[in-house]
Each structure stands twice: as structure tokens, then as C-alpha cells.
C-alpha positions as CSV (number, residue, x, y, z in Angstrom):
1,M,144.3,84.1,168.6
2,R,142.0,81.1,169.3
3,V,143.5,77.8,167.3
4,W,140.7,74.8,167.0
5,I,143.5,71.8,167.2
6,A,141.4,69.0,165.5
7,R,144.3,66.2,165.4
8,T,144.0,62.8,167.1
9,Q,145.2,62.3,170.5
10,P,147.5,62.3,172.0
11,G,149.1,64.6,169.4
12,A,146.4,67.3,170.0
13,D,146.7,67.5,173.6
14,R,150.9,68.2,172.9
15,L,150.2,70.7,170.2
16,A,148.0,72.8,172.6
17,Q,150.6,72.6,175.2
18,H,153.2,74.0,172.7
19,L,151.0,76.7,171.5
20,E,149.8,78.0,174.7
21,S,153.3,78.2,175.9
22,R,153.9,80.6,172.7
23,G,150.8,82.5,173.8
24,F,148.0,81.1,171.9
25,E,144.6,80.2,173.1
26,S,143.5,76.8,171.9
27,L,140.5,74.5,171.7
28,V,141.2,70.9,171.6
29,Y,138.6,68.8,169.9
30,P,139.6,66.1,167.9
31,V,137.3,65.0,164.6
32,L,138.9,61.4,164.7
33,T,139.7,58.6,166.8
34,I,142.0,56.0,166.5
35,E,141.2,52.1,167.0
36,R,143.8,49.4,166.7
37,S,142.7,46.8,163.7
38,G,144.0,43.6,165.3
39,N,145.4,42.2,162.1
40,A,148.2,40.0,162.3
41,M,151.5,40.7,161.0
42,P,151.9,39.4,157.6
43,S,154.0,36.5,157.1
44,G,157.3,36.1,155.3
45,A,160.7,37.8,155.6
46,F,161.4,41.4,155.3
47,D,164.4,43.6,154.6
48,I,162.5,46.8,155.4
49,A,160.0,48.0,157.4
50,I,158.4,51.5,156.9
51,V,156.3,52.9,159.5
52,L,153.8,55.8,158.4
53,S,152.4,57.0,161.5
54,Q,152.7,57.7,165.2
55,H,149.5,55.7,165.6
56,A,151.3,52.7,164.1
57,A,154.4,52.8,166.1
58,Y,153.2,50.3,168.6
59,A,153.2,47.2,166.0
60,V,157.1,47.4,165.8
61,A,157.1,45.6,169.1
62,E,155.8,42.6,167.2
63,L,158.8,42.5,165.2
64,P,161.2,39.4,165.7
65,A,164.0,40.7,168.1
66,G,167.3,40.8,166.5
67,V,166.5,39.9,163.0
68,G,164.7,41.3,160.2
69,P,163.7,44.7,158.6
70,T,165.8,48.1,158.9
71,L,163.1,50.6,160.3
72,Y,162.4,53.6,158.7
73,A,159.7,56.3,160.0
74,V,158.0,59.1,158.3
75,G,159.2,61.8,160.5
76,P,160.9,62.5,163.8
77,A,157.6,62.4,165.8
78,T,157.0,59.0,164.4
79,A,160.5,57.7,164.8
80,A,160.1,58.9,168.8
81,A,157.4,56.8,169.0
82,V,158.7,53.6,167.2
83,Q,161.7,54.0,169.7
84,A,159.6,53.9,172.6
85,H,158.9,50.4,171.4
86,S,161.9,49.4,169.8
87,S,165.7,49.9,170.5
88,R,166.5,49.5,166.8
89,Q,168.1,52.3,165.0
90,V,165.1,54.4,162.9
91,I,166.1,56.1,159.7
92,V,164.1,59.4,159.2
93,P,164.1,61.6,156.0
94,D,164.6,65.5,156.2
95,N,161.4,66.2,153.9
96,R,159.0,64.4,156.3
97,S,156.5,62.7,153.9
98,S,156.3,60.0,151.6
99,E,158.2,62.0,149.0
100,G,160.9,62.5,151.4
101,L,161.3,58.4,152.1
102,L,161.5,57.7,148.4
103,E,164.1,60.7,147.9
104,L,166.4,58.8,150.7
105,P,169.5,56.9,149.1
106,Q,168.3,53.5,150.7
107,L,165.1,53.4,149.2
108,R,166.1,54.6,145.7
109,N,167.0,51.2,144.3
110,P,164.9,48.5,146.6
111,K,164.9,46.2,143.4
112,G,164.3,42.6,145.0
113,Q,163.8,43.7,148.5
114,H,160.7,42.9,150.6
115,V,159.1,45.8,152.1
116,M,156.4,46.1,154.9
117,L,154.4,49.1,155.2
118,I,153.2,49.5,158.8
119,C,150.4,51.9,158.5
120,G,146.9,52.8,158.9
121,D,143.8,51.1,156.8
122,S,143.5,54.2,154.3
123,G,146.3,56.3,153.0
124,R,147.9,57.5,150.1
125,D,149.0,54.9,147.1
126,L,152.3,56.9,146.2
127,L,154.7,54.9,148.5
128,P,153.3,51.4,147.8
129,Q,153.2,52.0,144.0
130,E,156.6,53.7,143.4
131,L,158.3,50.9,145.8
132,E,157.0,48.3,143.4
133,R,157.9,50.4,140.4
134,R,161.3,50.3,141.5
135,G,161.3,46.7,142.0
136,A,160.4,46.0,145.6
137,H,158.2,43.5,147.0
138,V,155.6,45.7,149.1
139,V,153.4,44.3,151.6
140,S,150.9,46.7,153.9
141,W,150.2,45.8,157.4
142,P,147.3,48.0,158.4
143,V,147.5,48.1,162.2
144,Y,144.6,50.9,162.9
145,R,141.7,52.5,161.6
146,R,140.2,56.2,162.2
147,A,136.8,56.7,162.9
148,W,134.7,60.1,162.9
149,I,133.6,62.0,165.7
150,I,130.3,63.5,164.7
151,D,129.4,65.3,168.0
152,P,130.0,69.0,168.4
153,P,132.0,69.9,171.2
154,S,130.2,70.7,174.6
155,D,131.5,74.1,174.8
156,S,129.0,76.6,173.6
157,D,131.5,78.9,172.8
158,W,133.4,76.4,170.6
159,L,132.7,78.3,166.8
160,R,134.5,81.4,168.7
161,I,137.7,80.6,166.9
162,D,140.1,82.3,164.8
163,V,141.9,79.3,162.8
164,A,141.9,75.6,162.7
165,V,144.3,73.3,162.1
166,A,143.7,69.9,160.3
167,G,146.2,66.8,160.9
168,S,145.2,65.2,157.4
169,G,142.9,65.2,154.5
170,E,140.7,63.1,156.4
171,G,141.0,65.2,159.3
172,Q,139.9,68.3,157.4
173,A,137.0,66.4,155.7
174,A,135.4,65.4,159.3
175,M,136.2,69.1,160.5
176,A,134.1,70.4,157.4
177,D,131.2,68.4,158.2
178,L,130.9,69.4,161.9
179,W,132.0,73.0,161.2
180,F,129.5,73.6,158.5
181,A,126.4,71.9,160.0
182,A,126.9,74.2,162.9
183,G,126.9,77.3,160.9
184,G,130.4,78.0,160.7
185,S,132.1,80.2,158.1
186,P,133.8,78.9,154.9
187,D,136.3,81.7,155.7
188,L,137.7,80.6,158.8
189,P,141.2,80.1,158.0
190,L,142.2,76.2,157.8
191,L,145.8,75.1,158.3
192,V,146.9,72.1,156.5
193,P,150.0,70.2,156.8
194,S,150.6,69.9,153.1
195,E,149.8,71.2,149.5
196,R,148.2,67.8,148.4
197,I,145.3,68.4,150.7
198,I,144.1,71.9,149.4
199,A,142.0,70.5,146.5
200,S,140.2,68.0,148.7
201,A,139.7,70.8,151.2
202,K,138.3,73.4,148.6
203,E,135.8,70.5,147.7
204,R,134.7,70.3,151.2
205,G,133.9,74.4,151.2
206,W,137.1,75.8,152.7
207,R,138.1,78.9,151.4
208,Q,141.0,80.3,153.1
209,L,143.5,77.5,153.1
210,L,147.0,77.9,154.7
211,V,150.0,75.4,154.4
212,S,152.2,74.6,157.3
213,D,154.7,72.6,155.4
214,G,154.8,69.9,158.1
215,A,153.1,68.9,160.8
216,D,155.4,69.3,163.4
217,H,155.0,71.9,166.3
218,G,157.4,74.3,164.9
219,A,156.0,74.4,161.4
220,V,152.5,75.0,162.9
221,E,153.5,77.7,165.0
222,R,155.4,79.4,162.3
223,A,152.4,79.2,159.9
224,L,150.2,80.8,162.8
225,R,152.7,83.4,163.2
226,R,152.6,84.3,159.3
227,L,148.7,84.5,159.7
228,E,148.9,87.0,162.6
229,S,151.3,89.1,160.8
230,S,149.1,89.3,157.8
231,E,146.1,90.5,159.6
């Protein structure tokens, strides 16, 4: 099974190495690239900082040392990236999502607390809206932006793939533009990390959608194994 991995780097290469060690063939071709935004950290004191992506983790190095927020990360990969820049303890939900963060006991009643979301310049509104509904004061710090890669791979055989792996809703949209412009079939199985992406993926023209229930390597591999066993 040849797998198109369209995630951003360096995650795309790490996933490819994992899958290739498990017997899959991979084509690594990200459709998004990450650029740091250069936005200054918001002023003021914060009780909580939540890091919503591995790409945002570098910014924790700018947090004042020895004082300030409790750190949360949306998943273990993001937590590992945070710990490469900070020695602080990082709290991670079992459910690796914004919903999982909201289920944490520490965030169920944040009334009066000041929360900083360290994130990209686009994303879901669920977390800030729900935290504010619960009484928190929420400020976003967008530290990176995504840019689309619009040129197809130089590999002339790149359309010979069996399944594609998207890393996000924006990622599948960029994949659709590239794939369908090259004459790719809408019946190519597309693996997405959560149910919430399915509706937007269908609007883009994908017909065969699979959910991996997470973006970690194990979740992706298990979903690919399910696809293999169904063929």
C-alpha cells in the first residue's frame, strides 16, 4: 500500500519513517508549509497557557521564567515539542483534541482566570468560546501561519497512490486542489484525523473518507490496517 503523507514538516517525515518501518510505502509531499508570524506575546499576566500545535511550541521559550502560566498541550506530540523549549510540567488530555482539553478537571471551572491560547492564525473557535462561556478571560497568541503549496510533486508517478493522509481540515482542502487538478480520482481513500473534517472534505469532492481517531502514528497505522483488511 502506497500512502501519500501530506502533513506539514517535520511531522510528515516522522510519520513516513514509522509507516515504512511497518511495511508501508510512502510518498511524502506536504501541501502546507509553516511560517512564523512574528507576533509579540500578549501583555499581562496569565494563569494558563494552552499550546494547540507542535508548530506553536517554540513560543513557550518566550514565557517568563519561574512565574506565570500552567502549561497545557492538545496532545502528547505537542507536549513533547513544548518540553523541548521549557522545563515546566505540561498537562495533556487523554482525548487529544479541544474537546479533550475542555473535559480536563482543571479547565471545567476557569471563572476569573486569564488564559492564553498559543496557536496558529486560523483554527477552531470551540476552545476560546467555551472557556469564555465558563467565565475565563481568553487571549489568543497566533505565532505561526500556514501557506499552501500549489505545485505538484516532481515525481511523475505521484498519482500512483492507494490512500492519502491529511493532517487537518485546511490540509485536506489543499490536497483536494492539488489532487483533482492533476486528474486524481475522487474515490481515492482519504484518511482524516477526526469526524469534524468529514463534511468539509465531502464538499471538496472526496468520496471515500476514513477517520483515524487521532493524528498520532499509532492511530494512523491502525486506520491503514483497517483499510487493508477491508480490501
